[in-house]
C-alpha positions in Angstrom: 0.0 0.0 0.0 1.3 3.4 -1.0 1.4 5.8 2.0 4.1 8.2 0.9 4.8 9.4 -2.6 7.4 11.7 -4.1 6.7 13.4 -7.5 9.8 14.9 -9.1 8.5 17.3 -11.9 9.5 20.8 -12.9 6.1 21.6 -14.5 3.7 23.3 -12.1 0.7 22.4 -14.2 1.6 18.7 -14.2 2.2 18.8 -10.4 -1.2 20.4 -9.9 -2.9 17.8 -12.1 -1.2 15.0 -10.2 -2.2 16.4 -6.8 -5.8 16.9 -8.1 -5.9 13.2 -9.2 -4.7 12.1 -5.8 -7.4 14.2 -4.2 -10.0 12.7 -6.6 -9.0 9.2 -5.7 -9.4 10.0 -2.0 -6.4 8.0 -0.9 -4.6 8.7 2.3 -1.2 9.4 0.7 1.4 11.8 2.0 2.4 13.7 -1.1 5.8 15.3 -1.5 7.3 16.9 -4.6 10.5 18.3 -5.9 11.0 20.5 -9.0 14.4 19.3 -10.2 16.8 16.4 -9.8 19.1 18.0 -7.3 16.3 19.2 -5.0 14.8 15.7 -5.2 17.9 14.2 -3.7 17.8 16.8 -0.9 14.1 16.1 -0.4 14.7 12.4 -0.1 17.1 13.1 2.8 14.6 15.3 4.6 11.3 13.3 4.4 10.3 9.9 5.5 11.3 7.5 2.6 8.5 7.4 0.0 6.9 4.1 -1.0 7.0 5.2 -4.6 8.6 7.9 -6.7 7.3 9.4 -10.0 10.2 10.9 -11.9 10.0 13.1 -14.9 12.7 12.6 -17.6 13.2 16.2 -18.6 14.4 18.1 -15.5 16.7 21.1 -14.9 20.0 20.8 -13.0 20.0 17.0 -13.0 17.9 15.2 -15.6 15.6 12.3 -14.8 18.0 9.6 -15.9 20.9 11.1 -13.8 18.5 11.5 -10.9 17.3 7.9 -11.1 20.9 6.7 -11.1 21.6 8.6 -7.9 18.4 7.6 -6.2 19.1 3.9 -6.9 22.6 4.3 -5.5 21.2 5.9 -2.3 17.9 4.1 -1.9 17.8 1.1 -4.2 14.6 -0.3 -2.6 12.4 2.6 -3.5 10.4 1.8 -6.7 10.7 4.6 -9.3 8.2 5.1 -12.1 9.5 7.3 -15.0 6.7 9.9 -15.7 7.1 12.0 -18.8 5.3 13.3 -21.9 7.6 11.2 -24.1 10.4 8.7 -23.9 13.1 8.0 -26.3 14.1 4.4 -26.7 17.5 5.2 -25.3 15.9 6.8 -22.2 13.7 3.7 -21.7 16.7 1.4 -22.0 18.8 3.5 -19.6 16.0 3.8 -17.1 15.3 0.1 -17.2 18.9 -0.7 -16.7 19.1 1.7 -13.8 16.1 0.1 -12.1 12.9 2.0 -13.1 9.9 -0.3 -12.6 7.5 1.3 -15.0 7.1 4.1 -17.6 4.0 6.3 -17.6 3.3 8.8 -20.3 1.7 11.8 -18.8 -2.1 11.7 -19.5 -3.7 14.9 -20.8 -6.8 14.7 -18.7 -7.6 14.4 -15.0 -9.9 11.4 -15.6 -7.1 9.5 -17.5 -4.5 10.3 -14.8 -7.0 9.0 -12.2 -7.4 5.8 -14.1 -3.6 5.3 -14.5 -2.9 6.1 -10.8 -5.7 3.8 -9.6 -4.1 1.0 -11.6 -0.6 1.9 -10.4 -1.6 2.0 -6.8 -3.1 -1.5 -7.1 0.3 -3.0 -7.8 2.8 -4.0 -5.1 5.9 -2.3 -6.6 8.2 -3.7 -4.0 7.6 -7.1 -5.4 7.1 -6.1 -9.1 10.0 -6.7 -11.4 8.9 -4.4 -14.2 
C-alpha cells in the first residue's frame, strides 16, 4: 500500500494535475514533490522515505536519468516510475537498466490520470519486477 509518494517534476501544471488526481482518488497518501533532480535528492534526505517515486525525464539541473541513477545508489529499494510526456528508446533502456519499474506517459486529462494512478496504486511495486 502506498502511504508516501514523491513526485519529481518541474512543470507546475503537471504537479497540480497530479495532486488533483490524488485528491479525486481519496487516498490517504502523504504527497511530497521536488522541482528538479538536485532538490529531489535533498528532499529524499529530509522526508520519510517514500513508497513510490514518480520521476520526470526532462528536469533542470540534473535530468531524470541522472537523478534515477543517484536515487538507486542511495535508496535502491524505492520503486521509481518514470513519468514524462515522451520517452526516447535510449531513455527507456537506460532507465530500465538503472532500475525503473515502469514508464508512464503523462495523461492529458484528470480522468485519464486518475485511471492510471488507480491501476498503479493497485500493484505491489516492492515485489514487481517491471
